[in-house]
C-alpha positions in Angstrom: -58.5 -44.4 106.6 -55.2 -45.1 108.2 -55.5 -48.9 108.1 -56.4 -48.7 104.4 -53.4 -46.3 103.7 -51.2 -49.3 105.3 -53.0 -51.8 103.6 -52.4 -50.2 100.1 -48.9 -49.2 101.0 -47.9 -52.7 102.1 -48.8 -54.4 98.8 -48.1 -51.5 96.5 -44.6 -51.3 98.4 -44.1 -55.1 97.3 -45.1 -54.3 93.7 -42.7 -51.4 93.8 -39.9 -52.9 94.9 -40.2 -55.7 92.5 -40.4 -53.2 89.8 -37.5 -51.0 91.3 -35.2 -54.1 91.3 -35.9 -54.8 88.0 -35.4 -51.3 87.0 -32.2 -51.2 88.6 -30.9 -54.1 86.9 -32.3 -52.8 83.5 -30.5 -49.4 84.5 -27.0 -51.1 85.3 -27.5 -53.0 81.9 -28.0 -49.7 79.7 -24.2 -49.4 79.1 -24.1 -53.2 78.1 -27.0 -53.0 75.6 -25.9 -49.7 74.0 -22.3 -51.1 73.7 -23.7 -54.1 71.7 -26.6 -52.8 70.1 -27.1 -49.9 67.6 -29.9 -47.3 67.9 -31.2 -49.1 64.6 -31.2 -52.6 66.8 -33.0 -50.3 69.5 -35.4 -49.3 67.1 -36.2 -52.4 66.0 -36.7 -54.5 69.2 -39.0 -51.5 69.9 -41.3 -52.0 66.8 -41.3 -55.9 67.5 -42.4 -55.2 71.2 -45.0 -52.6 70.7 -46.5 -55.1 67.8 -46.7 -58.1 70.4 -48.0 -55.7 72.8 -51.0 -54.6 71.0 -52.0 -58.2 69.8 -51.7 -59.1 73.4 -54.0 -56.1 74.4 -56.5 -56.4 72.1 -56.7 -60.3 72.3 -56.3 -61.2 75.5 -55.7 -58.5 78.2 -59.7 -57.7 78.4 -59.9 -61.1 79.9 -57.4 -60.1 82.8 -59.6 -57.4 84.1 -62.5 -59.7 84.4 -60.5 -62.3 86.6 -60.0 -59.5 89.2 -63.9 -58.6 88.8 -65.6 -62.1 88.8 -63.2 -63.2 91.7 -64.1 -60.5 93.6 -67.9 -60.9 92.8 -67.9 -64.9 93.5 -68.5 -65.6 97.0 -68.3 -69.6 96.7 -64.8 -71.1 96.2 -66.1 -73.1 93.5 -67.2 -70.4 91.5 -64.2 -68.4 91.7 -62.1 -71.2 90.5 -64.6 -71.9 87.7 -64.2 -68.4 86.5 -60.4 -68.0 86.5 -60.6 -71.5 84.9 -62.8 -70.4 81.8 -60.6 -67.3 81.2 -57.4 -69.4 81.3 -58.7 -71.9 78.6 -59.8 -69.1 76.6 -56.4 -67.4 77.0 -54.3 -70.4 76.0 -56.9 -71.1 72.9 -56.2 -67.4 71.6 -52.5 -68.0 72.0 -52.3 -71.1 70.0 -54.3 -69.6 67.1 -52.3 -66.2 67.2 -49.0 -68.1 67.5 -49.8 -70.4 64.7 -50.8 -67.5 62.5 -48.1 -65.3 63.3 -45.5 -68.0 62.4 -47.4 -69.1 58.8 -47.6 -65.0 58.0 -44.5 -64.0 59.3 -43.0 -62.7 56.2 -45.6 -60.6 55.3 -45.8 -59.3 58.9 -41.9 -58.7 59.0 -42.5 -56.4 55.8 -45.7 -54.6 57.5 -43.8 -53.9 60.5 -40.1 -53.8 59.8 -40.2 -52.8 55.9 -38.7 -56.0 55.1 -39.6 -59.8 54.7 -35.9 -61.0 55.9 -36.5 -60.5 59.6 -39.3 -63.1 59.6 -37.8 -65.0 62.0 -38.2 -62.3 64.6 -41.8 -62.1 64.3 -42.1 -66.0 64.5 -40.3 -65.7 67.9 -42.6 -62.9 68.9 -45.4 -65.1 67.9 -44.7 -67.8 70.3 -44.0 -65.2 72.6 -47.5 -64.0 72.7 -48.9 -67.7 73.5 -46.4 -67.6 76.7 -47.6 -64.1 77.4 -51.3 -64.8 77.3 -51.2 -67.6 79.7 -48.6 -65.7 82.2 -50.8 -62.7 82.3 -54.1 -64.6 83.5 -52.0 -66.5 85.9 -50.8 -63.4 87.2 -54.0 -61.9 87.5 -55.5 -64.6 89.2 -52.6 -64.4 92.0 -53.1 -60.6 92.2 -57.0 -61.1 92.9 -55.9 -63.0 95.9 -53.5 -60.4 96.9 -50.5 -62.8 96.6 -48.2 -59.6 95.9 -44.9 -61.5 96.9 -45.4 -64.5 94.8 -46.1 -62.1 91.8 -43.2 -60.2 92.3 -41.0 -63.0 92.8 -42.0 -64.5 89.6 -41.2 -61.2 87.8 -37.9 -61.3 89.2 -37.3 -64.8 88.5 -37.8 -63.9 84.8 -36.0 -61.0 84.9 -32.7 -62.9 86.4 -33.3 -65.7 83.6 -33.5 -63.1 80.9 -30.5 -61.3 82.0 -27.9 -64.3 82.1 -29.6 -65.2 78.6 -29.2 -61.7 77.2 -25.6 -61.8 78.4 -25.0 -65.4 76.9 -26.5 -64.5 73.4 -25.4 -61.0 73.0 -22.0 -60.8 74.6 -20.8 -64.4 73.8 -22.7 -65.5 71.0 -23.0 -62.0 69.4 -26.5 -62.8 68.3 -27.7 -59.1 68.3 -31.7 -58.6 68.2 -32.5 -62.3 67.7 -30.7 -63.0 71.1 -32.5 -60.6 72.9 -35.9 -62.3 71.5 -34.8 -65.8 72.2 -33.8 -64.8 75.9 -37.3 -63.4 76.4 -39.1 -66.2 75.0 -37.4 -68.7 76.8 -37.1 -67.1 80.3 -41.0 -66.4 80.1 -41.4 -69.9 79.1 -39.5 -71.2 82.3 -41.4 -68.9 84.7 -44.9 -69.7 83.2 -44.9 -73.2 82.9 -44.7 -74.0 86.8 -46.7 -70.9 87.3 -49.8 -72.3 84.9 -49.2 -75.8 86.7 -49.7 -74.1 90.1 -52.7 -72.2 89.1 -54.3 -75.3 87.2 -53.5 -77.1 90.4 -55.5 -74.7 93.0 -58.8 -74.0 90.3 -59.0 -77.0 88.3 -59.9 -76.9 84.7 -63.4 -76.6 83.9 -65.3 -74.2 81.4 -68.2 -72.4 81.9 -70.5 -70.5 79.3 -71.9 -68.4 82.0 -68.6 -67.4 83.1 -67.3 -66.6 79.6 -70.6 -64.3 78.9 -69.7 -62.3 82.2 -66.0 -61.8 81.1 -67.4 -60.5 77.8 -69.8 -58.2 79.0 -67.4 -56.8 81.6 -64.2 -57.2 79.4 -65.1 -56.6 75.9 -65.7 -52.7 76.2 -61.8 -52.8 77.7 -60.7 -54.0 74.3 -61.1 -50.6 72.9 -59.9 -49.2 75.9 -56.8 -51.0 75.6 -56.2 -50.4 71.9 -56.5 -46.8 72.6 -54.1 -46.9 75.4 -51.9 -48.4 73.4 -52.0 -45.9 70.6 -51.6 -43.3 73.1 -48.6 -45.0 74.5 -46.9 -46.4 71.5 -48.0 -45.4 68.1 -45.7 -42.4 68.0 -42.6 -45.0 67.2 -44.6 -45.9 64.2 -44.8 -42.4 63.0 -41.3 -41.7 64.0 -40.3 -44.6 61.9 -42.4 -42.9 59.0 -41.3 -39.2 59.1 -37.9 -39.9 60.6 -35.6 -43.3 60.8 -35.4 -46.6 62.7 -32.5 -45.0 64.4 -34.6 -42.1 65.9 -37.2 -44.6 67.1 -34.3 -46.3 68.8 -33.1 -43.0 70.6 -36.7 -41.9 71.4 -37.4 -45.7 72.9 -34.3 -45.1 75.4 -35.5 -41.9 76.6 -39.2 -43.2 76.8 -37.7 -46.0 79.0 -37.1 -43.4 81.6 -39.9 -41.7 81.5 -41.8 -45.0 81.5 -40.1 -45.5 84.8 -42.8 -43.3 86.7 -45.4 -45.7 85.3 -43.4 -49.1 86.5 -42.4 -48.1 89.8 -45.5 -45.9 90.7 -48.8 -46.4 88.7 -48.3 -50.3 88.0 -47.5 -51.0 91.6 -50.3 -48.9 92.8 -53.0 -50.2 90.1 -52.0 -53.8 90.9 -53.5 -53.6 94.5 -55.9 -50.7 93.7 -58.3 -52.8 91.3 -58.5 -55.3 93.9 -58.9 -53.0 96.8 -61.6 -50.3 95.4 -64.6 -52.6 95.6 -64.0 -53.1 99.2 -63.5 -49.5 99.8 -66.9 -48.7 98.1 -68.6 -51.0 100.8 -67.1 -48.7 103.5 -68.6 -45.8 105.1 -67.3 -42.2 104.2 -66.2 -44.2 101.0 -66.4 -41.2 98.7 -64.0 -39.1 101.2 -61.6 -41.9 101.4 -61.1 -42.1 97.5 -60.8 -38.2 97.4 -57.8 -38.4 99.8 -56.4 -41.5 98.6 -56.5 -39.5 95.2 -54.8 -36.6 96.7 -52.0 -38.7 98.2 -51.4 -40.6 95.0 -51.0 -37.6 93.3 -48.1 -36.3 95.6 -46.3 -39.2 95.0 -46.7 -39.5 91.3 -45.6 -35.8 91.1 -42.6 -35.7 93.5 -41.5 -39.5 91.5 -41.9 -37.3 88.1 -39.8 -34.4 89.3 -36.7 -36.6 90.8 -36.8 -38.7 87.4 -37.0 -35.4 85.4 -34.3 -33.2 87.3 -31.4 -35.9 87.1 -31.9 -37.8 83.9 -29.3 -35.9 81.7 -26.4 -36.3 83.6 -27.5 -40.1 83.8 -27.9 -40.7 80.3 -24.4 -38.7 79.7 -22.6 -41.0 82.0 -24.1 -44.4 80.9 -24.9 -44.1 77.3 -22.6 -43.1 74.3 -23.2 -40.1 72.4 -25.6 -41.2 69.8 -28.2 -41.8 72.4 -27.6 -38.5 74.6 -30.5 -36.7 72.9 -32.8 -39.3 74.7 -32.7 -37.0 77.6 -34.9 -34.4 76.0 -37.9 -36.3 76.0 -37.9 -37.7 79.4 -39.8 -34.8 81.4 -42.5 -34.7 78.9 -43.3 -38.3 79.1 -42.9 -38.2 82.8 -45.8 -35.5 83.0 -47.6 -37.9 80.4 -47.5 -40.7 82.9 -48.9 -38.4 85.7 -51.7 -37.9 83.5 -52.0 -41.6 82.9 -51.6 -42.3 86.7 -54.6 -39.8 87.5 -56.7 -41.8 84.6 -56.0 -45.0 86.0 -57.5 -43.8 89.4 -60.4 -42.1 87.8 -61.6 -45.7 86.4 -62.5 -46.9 90.0 -66.4 -45.0 89.6 -66.6 -47.0 86.4 -65.6 -50.3 87.6 -67.6 -49.9 91.0 -70.6 -49.6 89.1 -70.1 -51.9 86.3 -70.5 -49.3 83.5 -67.4 -50.2 81.2 -69.5 -49.5 77.8 -68.6 -45.7 77.7 -64.8 -46.2 78.5 -64.9 -47.6 75.0 -65.9 -44.2 73.5 -63.2 -42.3 75.7 -60.8 -44.7 74.1 -61.9 -44.0 70.6 -61.8 -40.6 71.3 -58.0 -40.3 72.9 -56.7 -42.7 70.3 -58.0 -40.3 67.4 -56.6 -37.3 69.3 -53.3 -38.9 69.7 -53.2 -39.9 66.0 -54.2 -36.3 65.0 -51.4 -34.7 67.3 -48.8 -37.5 66.0 -49.4 -36.3 62.4 -49.5 -32.5 63.4 -46.4 -32.4 65.7 -44.0 -35.4 64.8 -43.2 -34.1 61.0 -42.5 -30.5 62.8 -40.9 -31.5 65.9 -39.8 -35.0 65.8 -39.1 -36.7 68.9 -40.2 -33.9 71.1 -43.7 -33.7 69.0 -44.3 -37.4 69.8 -43.4 -36.8 73.6 -46.1 -33.8 73.6 -48.6 -35.8 71.6 -48.4 -38.5 74.3 -48.7 -36.2 77.2 -51.6 -34.4 75.6 -53.3 -37.6 74.8 -53.2 -38.7 78.3 -54.5 -35.3 79.8 -57.5 -36.0 77.4 -58.1 -39.6 78.3 -58.0 -38.9 81.9 -60.3 -35.9 81.7 -62.8 -38.0 80.0 -62.2 -41.1 82.5 -63.3 -38.5 84.8 -66.1 -37.2 83.5 -67.6 -40.8 82.3 -66.8 -42.2 86.0 -68.2 -39.4 87.9 -71.8 -39.8 85.8 -72.1 -43.4 87.1 -70.7 -43.1 90.7 -69.9 -39.8 92.2 -66.3 -39.3 93.9 -66.0 -35.7 95.4 -62.8 -34.8 94.0 -60.8 -31.8 95.2 -58.5 -30.4 92.6 -57.0 -27.4 94.0 -54.1 -28.8 95.5 -53.6 -31.1 92.6 -52.9 -27.5 90.9 -50.3 -26.2 93.2 -48.4 -29.4 93.3 -48.2 -29.7 89.6 -47.3 -26.1 89.1 -44.8 -25.9 91.9 -42.9 -29.0 90.3 -43.0 -27.3 87.1 -41.4 -24.1 88.5 -38.8 -26.4 90.2 -38.0 -28.3 87.1 -37.3 -25.1 85.1 -35.1 -23.7 87.8 -32.9 -27.0 87.8 -32.8 -26.6 83.7 -30.9 -23.2 84.3 -28.2 -25.4 86.3 -25.5 -25.2 84.0 -21.9 -25.3 85.8 -18.8 -27.2 84.0 -18.4 -29.5 87.2 -20.7 -32.7 87.1 -20.6 -33.2 90.6 -21.5 -29.4 91.4 -24.4 -29.5 88.8 -25.9 -33.0 90.5 -25.8 -31.6 94.1 -27.4 -28.1 93.0 -30.2 -30.2 91.4 -30.5 -32.4 94.4 -30.8 -29.4 96.5 -33.7 -28.2 94.4 -35.6 -31.1 94.4 -35.1 -31.6 98.3 -36.6 -28.0 98.5 -39.6 -29.1 96.8 -41.4 -30.8 99.7 -40.0 -28.0 101.7 -41.6 -25.1 100.0 -45.0 -27.2 99.8 -44.8 -27.5 103.6 -44.1 -24.0 104.3 -46.9 -23.0 102.0 -49.4 -24.9 103.9 -50.0 -27.4 101.2 -50.1 -30.5 103.9 -53.0 -30.5 106.2 -51.9 -31.0 110.0 -53.5 -34.5 110.1 -51.5 -35.6 107.1 -48.5 -34.8 108.5 -49.5 -36.8 111.8 -50.7 -39.7 109.5 -47.3 -39.8 107.8 -45.5 -39.8 111.1 -47.4 -42.9 112.0 -46.7 -44.9 108.7 -43.2 -44.0 108.6 -42.8 -44.9 112.5 -44.8 -48.2 112.0 -42.5 -49.0 108.7 -39.1 -48.1 110.9 -40.4 -50.8 113.7 -41.6 -53.6 111.0 -37.8 -53.4 109.7 -36.5 -53.0 112.8 -34.8 -50.0 112.2 -36.1 -48.8 115.7 -37.6 -50.6 118.3 -41.2 -49.7 119.6 -41.8 -47.6 122.7 -42.8 -49.3 125.9 -46.2 -48.7 126.9 -46.5 -46.5 130.3 
């Protein structure tokens, strides 16, 4: 158990560090973006980005899950390389077709997405970005399967730095607004993807196999519905907000959502990147069920604690770094953070279905969750606006996570224990509610009181007996190993 925790923490920390650096850069750039872009600009970019994300999820993202699965299933290097190459060829082919269609039909697509055909250039740029993204995600999935976490993170950081400098050039110097952001994303992604694709092709060589394609379809095709459903639950609320409110409201909500989404970027996604590659190895070990259950509890503790930290301080943070037009965004952050706690548990529950290779029923879960989300959006957004959108997302993720648990348990049972999770979330909610009552004139004093409340949270958990003795000892061992590794302390000499 200790060795598995070390392995997961090592790779997840690398992925997490990359995301942390990326979010720090994005955080420091928020005053820049909100200075040069209006809430309506934010809303336009959000709708374009979501349209690109949906297209990617439906047409190519299912291939990426099959890369990791086939790579782990294959024992011979030649078979592994052929599987990766087949998926890469399919992704590139899809990318060419979709990019061509996006450019050809950019005017009607602009009318559909943005309510005007005049912004067709935006759609064309996003179409070419889809081609680049299709190749990029397959290459990164290949290196994730090889557990090359450092390379994956370095690639993302290079992309980030390039995009940052290009955004400054296009937005602040050339004053190109939204189109400058789109040009920056396309150019930086292309500059990173070309050498990444060259390295991937150099490693695996180009070869196509109908057998690997059939295997990819059998495993990944049901995930198309799951991916589309995940998109619906994550992002469909923006389109409902545009319909029932204004595109400026979409921009304000999008800013608040970005803060709540940090929980996914900093915890869920880094963990998921290594988790998908590790679940098959854990399943082969003795007492794997007990190990899965314990890892779930540790994972939930990190999720809830991070979500609480994010929710407690976001109001003051937004007031400091953004104009008053964006200040209302803080209201949705705690609800969105709760949504991504549920998303994180759902991603963990998928382990059983992946191990058993039973992914067909996940499509049904996706459809049910998407239908529930659409119904909740229609019910809550016209009445409560942004808060209704946030609650629709949280409730939908709770439904999805519950259904993922039921389906996975039916094909591969894991002995989860939920008593401590209920205690954990209940105490976190009480701590947040207490922090929301803190209203003093001094910003420094207000922040100090909220930080004190947050620091009291793990103390209360400890005093309530939430942690087992062996967990405390394990935490000390891991912390000491980390300090020694980074040379913050020296190892004790053996007696």
